[in-house]
C-alpha positions in Angstrom: -2.3 -9.5 10.5 -2.0 -6.1 8.6 0.1 -4.9 11.4 2.3 -8.0 11.8 2.9 -7.6 7.9 4.0 -3.9 8.6 6.2 -4.8 11.2 7.8 -7.6 9.1 8.3 -5.4 6.2 9.8 -2.7 8.4 12.2 -5.4 9.9 13.0 -6.5 6.2 13.6 -2.7 5.1 16.2 -2.4 7.9 18.1 -5.8 7.2 18.2 -4.4 3.5 19.8 -1.4 4.9 22.5 -3.6 6.2 22.7 -6.1 3.5 21.5 -4.1 0.2 22.3 -7.2 -2.0 20.3 -9.7 -0.1 16.8 -11.0 -0.8 14.8 -11.5 2.2 11.1 -13.1 2.0 8.4 -12.1 4.5 6.7 -15.5 5.9 3.5 -15.9 7.7 4.1 -19.2 9.6 6.1 -21.2 6.8 4.4 -19.7 3.8 6.0 -16.7 2.0 3.9 -13.7 1.6 3.6 -12.2 -2.0 5.0 -8.9 -2.8 1.5 -7.9 -4.1 0.0 -8.6 -0.7 2.6 -6.6 1.2 2.2 -3.7 -1.1 -1.6 -3.7 -0.7 -1.1 -3.7 3.0 1.1 -0.7 2.6 -1.3 0.9 0.3 -4.0 0.4 2.9 -2.0 1.8 5.5 -1.2 5.0 3.7 -4.6 5.6 2.7 -5.9 5.2 6.0 -3.4 7.3 7.4 -3.9 10.1 4.9 -7.9 9.7 5.3 -7.6 9.9 9.1 -5.2 13.0 9.3 -7.3 14.8 6.7 -10.6 14.3 8.7 -9.1 14.8 11.8 -8.0 18.3 10.4 -11.3 18.8 9.2 -12.7 18.3 12.8 -10.1 20.6 14.2 -11.0 23.3 11.7 -14.7 23.1 12.8 -13.5 24.2 16.3 -12.7 20.9 18.2 -9.4 20.7 20.2 -6.7 18.2 19.2 -7.6 15.5 21.9 -11.3 15.6 21.2 -10.7 15.7 17.3 -8.0 12.7 17.4 -10.1 10.5 19.9 -13.4 11.1 18.0 -11.8 10.1 14.9 -10.3 7.0 16.2 -13.4 5.9 18.0 -15.5 6.4 14.9 -13.2 5.4 12.1 -12.2 2.3 13.9 -15.7 1.5 15.4 -14.3 1.4 19.1 -15.1 2.8 22.4 -15.8 6.2 23.7 -13.6 9.3 23.0 -11.9 11.8 25.1 -12.5 15.5 25.9 -15.8 16.8 24.6 -17.0 13.5 23.1 -16.1 11.4 26.4 -19.7 10.8 27.4 -21.5 11.7 24.3 -21.4 13.5 21.0 -24.1 16.1 21.7 -21.6 19.0 22.5 -20.2 19.2 19.0 -21.3 21.0 16.0 -23.3 19.6 13.2 -20.6 19.6 10.6 -18.3 17.7 13.0 -21.0 15.3 13.4 -21.2 14.7 9.6 -17.5 14.4 9.2 -17.6 11.8 11.9 -20.4 9.9 10.1 -18.2 9.9 7.2 -15.5 8.3 9.1 -17.8 5.7 10.7 -19.0 4.7 7.1 -15.1 4.6 5.9 -14.2 2.5 9.0 -17.1 0.2 8.5 -16.9 -0.7 4.8 -13.1 -0.5 4.6 -11.5 2.7 2.7 -10.5 0.8 -0.4 -14.3 -0.4 -1.0 -15.7 3.0 -0.8 -12.9 4.6 -2.8 -13.6 2.0 -5.8 -17.2 2.9 -5.6 -16.3 6.6 -5.7 -14.0 6.5 -8.7 -15.4 7.2 -12.1 -13.6 4.3 -13.7 -15.9 1.9 -11.8 -19.1 3.5 -13.2 -17.7 3.5 -16.8 -19.0 0.7 -19.2 
């Protein structure tokens, strides 16, 4: 549903470029989607992209090539299938730092990024 909302929001922005004064409503089925929901989806997408890129850069800094770093990050953060390159069969060839980065990626992917960021924020732990 997130991908569908991102697509519909993108199409709405293109329509707004053509008709700047028009008001377009995004609907799922026959129900309109609130702006707060659309903003939350965009926020999630932005945070996901930044975290993915940052962790992938950490993997590349640890000595992995681009294909291996990208596929390992995609496999671990999204909790899906095998990777490409050095991690195509298993993760024994990569260094310990890269394994810890991938462990963090698995936790972020499993718990949802927003949940973990809320738990790590200082305002959550204040009285």
